[in-house]
C-alpha positions as CSV (number, residue, x, y, z in Angstrom):
1,M,-0.3,-0.1,-0.1
2,T,0.9,3.7,-1.1
3,I,0.2,6.2,1.3
4,V,-2.1,7.5,-1.9
5,E,-3.7,4.6,-1.8
6,A,-3.9,4.7,2.5
7,Y,-5.4,8.1,2.0
8,K,-7.8,7.0,-0.6
9,F,-9.2,4.6,1.6
10,I,-9.7,6.8,4.4
11,E,-11.4,9.0,1.8
12,E,-13.4,6.7,0.8
13,S,-14.7,5.7,4.6
14,N,-16.2,8.8,4.1
15,K,-19.5,7.6,2.7
16,Y,-20.1,5.9,6.1
17,G,-20.6,9.3,7.7
18,S,-20.4,10.0,11.2
19,V,-22.2,7.5,13.8
20,L,-22.5,7.9,17.1
21,G,-22.2,4.6,19.4
22,L,-19.3,2.3,20.3
23,S,-20.3,-1.0,18.8
24,S,-18.6,-0.8,15.6
25,M,-15.4,0.7,17.3
26,K,-15.3,-1.8,20.2
27,T,-15.4,-4.3,16.8
28,L,-12.6,-2.8,15.3
29,L,-10.3,-2.4,17.9
30,A,-11.0,-5.9,19.2
31,R,-9.6,-7.1,15.1
32,L,-6.6,-5.2,15.9
33,G,-5.2,-6.8,19.3
34,N,-7.0,-3.9,21.5
35,P,-4.3,-1.7,21.6
36,Q,-5.8,0.9,23.4
37,E,-5.6,-1.5,26.8
38,Q,-2.2,-1.1,26.8
39,L,-2.3,2.5,27.4
40,K,-2.9,5.3,30.0
41,F,-5.0,8.5,29.5
42,V,-6.1,11.9,30.1
43,H,-9.4,12.3,28.3
44,V,-10.3,15.1,27.2
45,A,-14.3,16.6,26.2
46,G,-16.0,19.9,26.2
47,T,-17.1,22.3,23.7
48,N,-14.1,25.0,23.3
49,G,-10.8,24.7,24.8
50,K,-10.1,20.9,24.3
51,G,-7.4,21.6,22.1
52,T,-5.5,24.5,24.1
53,T,-6.0,22.5,27.3
54,A,-4.5,18.9,25.8
55,A,-1.7,21.3,24.4
56,Y,-1.0,22.5,27.8
57,I,-1.4,19.7,29.6
58,S,1.3,17.5,26.8
59,A,3.7,20.1,27.1
60,V,3.9,19.9,30.8
61,L,4.6,15.9,30.7
62,A,6.9,16.3,28.0
63,A,8.8,19.0,30.0
64,A,8.7,16.6,32.9
65,G,10.1,13.5,31.0
66,Y,7.3,11.9,29.6
67,Y,7.0,10.4,25.9
68,V,3.5,12.0,25.2
69,G,1.1,11.0,22.6
70,R,-1.8,13.4,21.6
71,Y,-5.0,12.7,19.3
72,I,-7.0,16.0,18.4
73,S,-9.6,16.7,15.5
74,P,-9.9,17.7,13.2
75,A,-6.9,18.4,11.5
76,V,-6.7,22.4,10.8
77,L,-3.0,22.5,8.9
78,N,-1.9,19.1,8.3
79,K,-3.4,15.7,7.7
80,R,-0.7,14.2,10.0
81,E,-1.6,16.7,13.1
82,I,-4.5,14.5,14.4
83,I,-1.7,11.8,15.5
84,Q,1.5,13.1,17.4
85,I,3.8,12.8,19.9
86,S,5.4,15.4,22.3
87,Y,8.6,14.9,24.0
88,K,11.7,16.4,25.7
89,Y,15.2,16.9,23.7
90,E,18.4,17.2,25.8
91,A,21.2,18.5,24.2
92,S,24.4,19.5,25.8
93,H,27.6,21.2,25.2
94,I,31.0,22.0,26.8
95,I,31.7,25.5,28.1
96,S,35.2,26.9,26.6
97,N,37.0,29.8,28.0
98,E,38.2,32.6,25.7
99,N,40.8,30.8,23.9
100,G,38.5,28.2,22.3
101,Q,39.9,25.4,25.3
102,K,37.3,23.0,26.9
103,R,37.1,23.9,30.7
104,D,37.1,21.0,33.2
105,T,33.5,21.5,33.9
106,E,29.9,19.6,33.4
107,P,28.3,20.5,29.9
108,V,25.9,22.7,30.3
109,K,22.1,21.4,29.1
110,H,19.9,22.7,27.3
111,S,16.4,21.3,27.0
112,S,13.4,22.0,24.8
113,I,10.0,20.5,24.1
114,L,9.5,18.7,20.6
115,T,6.4,17.7,18.6
116,K,6.6,14.9,15.8
117,Y,3.7,14.0,13.4
118,I,2.7,10.6,12.5
119,S,4.6,9.7,9.5
120,E,3.5,8.9,6.2
121,E,5.0,5.4,6.1
122,D,3.3,5.0,9.6
123,I,0.2,5.8,8.3
124,T,0.5,3.3,5.1
125,C,1.6,0.7,7.8
126,Y,-1.7,1.1,9.7
127,I,-4.0,1.7,7.5
128,E,-3.2,-1.5,5.7
129,Q,-3.7,-3.2,8.7
130,I,-7.0,-1.1,9.7
131,Q,-8.3,-2.1,5.6
132,K,-8.1,-5.3,6.0
133,A,-9.7,-5.7,9.7
134,C,-13.0,-3.6,7.8
135,V,-12.6,-6.5,5.0
136,S,-13.2,-9.1,7.7
137,I,-15.8,-7.0,9.2
138,T,-18.0,-5.9,6.2
139,A,-17.7,-9.9,5.1
140,E,-19.6,-10.4,8.5
141,G,-22.5,-8.2,7.6
142,L,-21.1,-5.7,10.4
143,P,-21.1,-1.8,9.7
144,H,-18.1,-0.4,7.9
145,P,-16.4,2.1,10.6
146,T,-16.3,5.6,10.1
147,V,-13.3,7.8,9.2
148,F,-12.9,9.0,13.0
149,E,-13.0,5.4,13.9
150,I,-10.3,4.6,11.6
151,E,-8.2,7.7,12.6
152,T,-8.3,6.7,16.1
153,A,-7.8,3.5,15.9
154,M,-4.5,4.2,13.8
155,S,-3.9,6.4,16.8
156,F,-4.1,3.5,19.6
157,L,-1.9,1.4,17.3
158,Y,1.0,4.1,16.6
159,F,1.1,5.7,20.5
160,L,1.0,1.8,21.5
161,D,4.1,1.1,18.5
162,S,6.0,4.6,20.3
163,K,5.8,3.5,23.6
164,C,4.2,6.7,24.6
165,Q,3.8,6.3,28.3
166,I,0.5,8.4,28.6
167,V,-1.5,10.2,26.0
168,V,-3.9,12.6,26.4
169,L,-6.9,11.5,24.2
170,E,-9.3,14.6,22.7
171,V,-13.1,14.0,22.3
172,G,-14.3,14.1,18.6
173,L,-17.7,14.7,19.5
174,G,-20.2,14.9,22.4
175,G,-18.0,12.2,24.8
176,R,-20.4,9.3,25.9
177,L,-20.9,8.2,22.5
178,D,-17.5,9.0,20.7
179,A,-15.5,6.8,19.4
180,T,-12.6,7.9,21.5
181,N,-15.0,6.3,24.4
182,V,-14.0,3.1,24.5
183,I,-10.8,3.4,26.7
184,N,-10.6,2.1,30.0
185,T,-7.2,3.0,31.3
186,V,-8.1,6.5,31.8
187,E,-6.1,8.8,34.5
188,C,-8.1,12.0,34.5
189,A,-10.7,13.1,32.7
190,V,-11.1,16.6,32.0
191,L,-14.1,18.8,31.3
192,T,-13.3,21.9,29.6
193,S,-16.0,25.1,28.6
194,I,-19.2,23.5,27.7
195,S,-21.8,25.3,25.4
196,M,-24.4,24.9,22.9
197,D,-23.4,23.5,19.7
198,H,-23.8,20.5,17.6
199,M,-27.3,21.1,19.3
200,H,-29.2,18.4,16.4
201,I,-27.0,15.6,17.6
202,L,-25.8,16.4,21.6
203,G,-29.1,18.0,22.5
204,N,-31.1,21.3,22.4
205,T,-30.4,22.2,26.3
206,L,-27.2,22.9,28.0
207,E,-27.9,20.2,30.5
208,Q,-28.2,18.0,28.1
209,I,-25.3,18.7,26.2
210,A,-23.2,19.0,29.5
211,R,-24.6,15.4,30.1
212,E,-23.3,13.8,26.9
213,K,-19.8,15.3,27.8
214,A,-19.8,13.9,31.1
215,G,-20.2,10.5,29.6
216,I,-16.5,10.0,29.4
217,I,-16.3,10.1,33.5
218,K,-15.6,6.0,34.4
219,P,-15.9,5.4,37.8
220,G,-13.6,6.2,40.4
221,I,-11.5,8.3,38.5
222,E,-10.3,11.7,39.4
223,V,-12.6,14.6,37.5
224,I,-11.3,18.3,36.2
225,S,-13.7,20.7,35.2
226,Y,-13.5,24.2,33.3
227,D,-15.2,26.5,35.9
228,Q,-18.5,25.9,34.1
229,K,-22.3,27.4,33.4
230,P,-24.6,26.0,36.7
231,E,-26.7,24.3,34.3
232,A,-23.2,22.4,33.3
233,R,-22.0,21.8,36.5
234,K,-24.7,20.8,38.2
235,V,-25.0,17.7,35.6
236,I,-21.3,17.1,36.0
237,E,-21.6,17.0,39.8
238,E,-24.4,15.0,39.3
239,V,-22.2,12.1,37.3
240,C,-19.7,12.0,39.3
241,K,-21.4,10.9,42.1
242,E,-23.1,8.5,40.6
243,M,-19.9,7.1,39.2
244,E,-18.3,8.0,42.7
245,S,-15.6,10.4,41.1
246,G,-13.8,12.9,42.6
247,V,-14.3,16.4,40.5
248,T,-12.5,19.5,41.0
249,F,-13.8,22.9,39.6
250,A,-10.8,25.7,38.2
251,D,-12.0,28.8,40.4
252,F,-11.2,31.4,38.3
253,N,-11.7,34.2,40.6
254,N,-8.3,33.5,41.8
255,I,-6.6,34.4,38.6
256,K,-4.4,37.6,38.9
257,I,-3.4,38.4,35.3
258,E,0.0,40.5,35.8
259,E,0.5,41.6,32.6
260,Q,-1.2,41.0,28.7
261,D,-0.3,42.2,25.2
262,L,0.1,40.7,22.4
263,K,3.4,39.0,23.3
264,G,1.9,36.5,26.0
265,T,0.6,36.6,29.4
266,I,1.7,36.3,32.8
267,F,-0.5,35.6,35.2
268,S,-0.9,34.2,38.6
269,Y,-3.0,31.6,39.8
270,E,-3.2,30.4,43.9
271,E,-0.3,29.5,44.9
272,W,1.6,29.4,41.5
273,K,2.8,33.1,41.1
274,H,4.0,35.1,37.5
275,L,3.0,31.7,35.2
276,H,3.5,32.8,31.9
277,I,1.9,31.7,28.2
278,N,2.7,32.7,24.7
279,L,-0.7,31.9,23.3
280,L,-3.4,34.7,23.2
281,G,-6.8,35.5,24.8
282,E,-8.3,35.7,28.0
283,N,-9.9,32.2,27.5
284,Q,-6.5,30.9,27.3
285,V,-5.5,31.8,30.8
286,K,-8.8,29.7,31.8
287,N,-7.9,26.7,29.6
288,A,-3.9,26.9,31.4
289,V,-5.8,27.0,35.1
290,T,-7.4,23.6,33.9
291,A,-4.3,22.2,32.4
292,I,-2.9,22.9,36.0
293,L,-5.5,21.5,37.7
294,T,-5.2,18.5,35.7
295,I,-1.3,18.3,36.3
296,K,-1.8,18.1,39.7
297,A,-3.8,15.3,39.8
298,L,-1.6,13.6,37.9
299,Q,0.7,14.2,40.4
300,R,-1.4,12.7,43.4
301,S,-1.5,9.2,40.9
302,G,2.2,9.3,41.1
303,Y,3.0,11.5,38.0
304,S,6.8,13.1,39.0
305,I,6.3,16.6,37.9
306,T,7.9,19.2,39.6
307,E,7.1,23.0,39.4
308,E,10.0,23.8,37.0
309,D,8.3,21.2,34.4
310,I,5.0,23.2,34.9
311,Y,6.0,26.6,34.3
312,T,8.4,25.0,31.1
313,G,5.3,23.4,29.6
314,L,3.5,26.0,29.7
315,S,5.6,28.3,28.4
316,N,6.2,26.4,25.4
317,A,2.9,25.3,24.9
318,S,1.7,26.2,21.0
319,W,-1.6,25.8,19.3
320,R,-2.0,26.6,15.7
321,G,-5.3,29.2,14.7
322,R,-6.1,30.3,17.9
323,F,-6.0,34.0,18.4
324,E,-2.6,33.4,16.1
325,I,-0.4,36.4,14.6
326,L,0.3,35.5,11.5
327,K,1.8,38.5,9.7
328,R,2.6,42.4,11.1
329,E,2.3,45.5,9.2
330,P,-0.7,45.1,9.5
331,L,-1.3,42.5,12.6
332,F,-3.2,39.4,10.1
333,I,-4.7,37.6,12.9
334,V,-6.9,33.5,12.8
335,D,-9.1,32.6,15.3
336,G,-11.3,29.5,15.4
337,A,-14.5,31.2,17.0
338,H,-17.3,29.6,15.5
339,N,-20.2,29.3,17.9
340,E,-21.4,31.6,20.6
341,D,-19.2,31.1,23.4
342,A,-15.8,31.5,21.2
343,A,-17.6,34.6,19.7
344,V,-17.4,36.2,23.1
345,S,-14.2,35.4,24.0
346,L,-13.0,36.6,20.5
347,A,-15.2,39.9,21.1
348,K,-13.3,40.2,24.5
349,N,-10.3,39.5,22.9
350,I,-10.6,42.2,20.7
351,N,-11.1,44.8,23.9
352,I,-8.1,43.7,25.5
353,Y,-5.8,43.3,22.5
354,L,-7.1,45.4,19.5
355,K,-9.1,48.1,21.5
356,N,-9.6,51.7,18.9
357,K,-8.2,49.3,16.2
358,R,-9.5,49.7,12.8
359,I,-10.5,46.1,12.2
360,I,-11.4,43.9,8.6
361,Y,-12.9,41.0,9.4
362,I,-12.3,37.8,6.7
363,M,-15.3,35.5,8.0
364,G,-16.2,31.7,7.1
365,V,-18.8,30.0,8.9
366,L,-20.1,26.1,8.3
367,A,-24.4,26.4,7.8
368,D,-25.1,24.4,10.7
369,K,-23.6,26.9,13.2
370,D,-24.9,30.0,15.1
371,Y,-23.5,32.7,12.7
372,N,-26.0,35.2,13.7
373,A,-25.1,34.8,17.4
374,V,-21.5,34.8,16.6
375,L,-22.1,38.5,14.9
376,K,-24.1,39.1,17.2
377,H,-21.4,39.5,19.4
378,T,-18.2,40.0,16.9
379,G,-20.0,42.4,14.0
380,K,-20.2,45.8,16.1
381,Y,-15.9,45.5,16.2
382,A,-15.7,45.2,12.6
383,S,-14.9,48.7,10.2
384,V,-15.3,46.0,7.3
385,I,-16.6,42.5,6.9
386,L,-15.2,39.9,3.7
387,T,-17.3,36.5,3.8
388,I,-16.3,33.5,1.9
389,T,-17.5,30.1,1.3
390,P,-15.3,27.9,3.1
391,D,-14.8,24.7,1.0
392,N,-16.7,22.1,2.7
393,S,-19.9,20.3,2.3
394,R,-21.4,22.1,5.0
395,G,-20.0,25.3,4.2
396,L,-22.6,28.4,4.4
397,S,-22.7,30.6,1.3
398,S,-20.6,33.5,1.4
399,S,-24.1,35.5,-0.2
400,V,-26.2,34.2,2.8
401,L,-23.3,35.1,5.6
402,A,-22.9,38.5,3.8
403,E,-26.2,39.4,4.2
404,A,-26.1,38.6,7.7
405,A,-23.3,40.4,8.5
406,N,-25.0,43.7,7.1
407,Q,-27.0,44.0,9.9
408,Y,-24.4,44.6,12.0
409,C,-21.9,46.3,9.8
410,S,-22.5,49.0,7.4
411,V,-19.5,48.0,5.1
412,V,-19.5,44.0,3.8
413,Y,-18.2,42.6,0.5
414,D,-19.3,39.2,-0.6
415,C,-15.9,37.7,-1.7
416,S,-16.9,33.9,-2.0
417,R,-13.0,32.6,-1.9
418,V,-10.3,32.7,0.6
419,P,-7.4,34.6,-1.6
420,D,-9.9,37.0,-3.1
421,A,-11.0,38.4,0.3
422,V,-7.3,38.3,1.5
423,K,-6.6,40.7,-1.4
424,M,-9.3,43.0,-0.8
425,A,-8.4,43.1,2.8
426,Y,-5.0,43.7,2.0
427,N,-6.0,46.6,-0.1
428,I,-8.1,48.5,2.1
429,A,-6.3,47.7,5.3
430,G,-3.6,50.5,6.3
431,E,-0.4,49.6,8.3
432,S,-1.6,50.7,11.8
433,D,-5.4,48.3,10.5
434,V,-5.9,44.9,11.9
435,I,-7.4,41.8,9.6
436,L,-8.8,39.1,11.3
437,A,-10.0,35.7,10.1
438,F,-12.1,33.5,12.0
439,G,-14.9,31.2,12.1
440,S,-14.7,27.5,10.8
441,L,-11.1,26.0,10.6
442,S,-11.9,24.3,8.0
443,Y,-11.1,27.1,5.8
444,L,-8.0,28.3,8.2
445,K,-5.5,25.9,6.4
446,E,-6.1,28.0,2.9
447,V,-5.9,31.5,4.5
448,Y,-2.1,30.1,5.6
449,Q,-1.5,29.2,2.2
450,V,-2.4,32.4,0.6
451,L,-0.3,34.4,3.3
452,D,2.4,31.5,2.5
453,V,2.7,31.2,6.3
454,T,4.9,27.8,7.1
455,I,2.5,24.7,7.6
456,K,4.5,22.1,8.8
């Protein structure tokens, strides 16, 4: 099998749709030897902030010397990024004196956190195994696994063969019936911000959605949660009581912001003083706090993580497409805000970092998102809104979005295509203005490509 054939198999599996339920996933994993049973997991569910919180947790564990698998979805910039490993790389050198002679001292060590994506060779190897399993499954009249089930199974095989000591596993959708919820060896369950999204699948109330997310909670494990809205918090407490699992909620009242600008944020939380993160946004501080509480839970479980590891990990964590600066003069920022809660956070970030700036939006969303709610919170800050249609079967027409945007901004252009929108934005913007591209993550890769920003 070649990588082209492997990707073709994955692509063709799209026709089997996205089906919630664990039966098909369990069948597939059984044919593959149940690799997940030999791994340890931090399981992360939530509506917003899963990726960032998982990035912080992974970076701290890597700083502590652990070989850390991480599974995310969806891919934003690179197909291979959904399956990655973070680890600490240590280099050393001998300090020389002024004459270039080596001193009789110990080498000076420098460490950094590195991340590698699954290779195309590994994808080919694992998809070949999975394809054979799928053939035997369908031969018995059972349903063909979905793309997400295939990719999740591939991640388990890769992490096991790579000898990962712990895996930070991000839920795809919901939690209770998500394909990732076949795991049993969970060190800690993490619930990030829960809000209204995917209502047609998860439920029409916050309580229903929270119950689906809380479905990842296993009996007797530690649960760490973002400081949730009362309706979601009540559900989480009920589920934890049923499962006899202890839960710790983050208390954001204990956050003290010390410095905050476009270079990052320095903050304190409880006994942790002068923490530094590079990721921008008030919500990223909250996600970092959720990650810190998760690390403390892992320490209680016996993981060897020092205070220095926490500081190092947080300051080294990165996550693309989240209020990320791609260019300067003018500032070009991208953000994946695509639902109401994310739009509220984006509006706060505009007030923190871009106050009194002239801002040109490039906006594209999926048709099943509440784009009117997103515009309600963000539209008033735009001087100009340029709309595009995401290259996605669920993409909302740029003309429909432009019509909705006209209610919030007097200057709106239907650009349809990303290259046209970027070109127009640069024609409109002065050096001191800001171009802000946000909405569906599915079109951000094209923004990077148009701007010729490196996609590793």
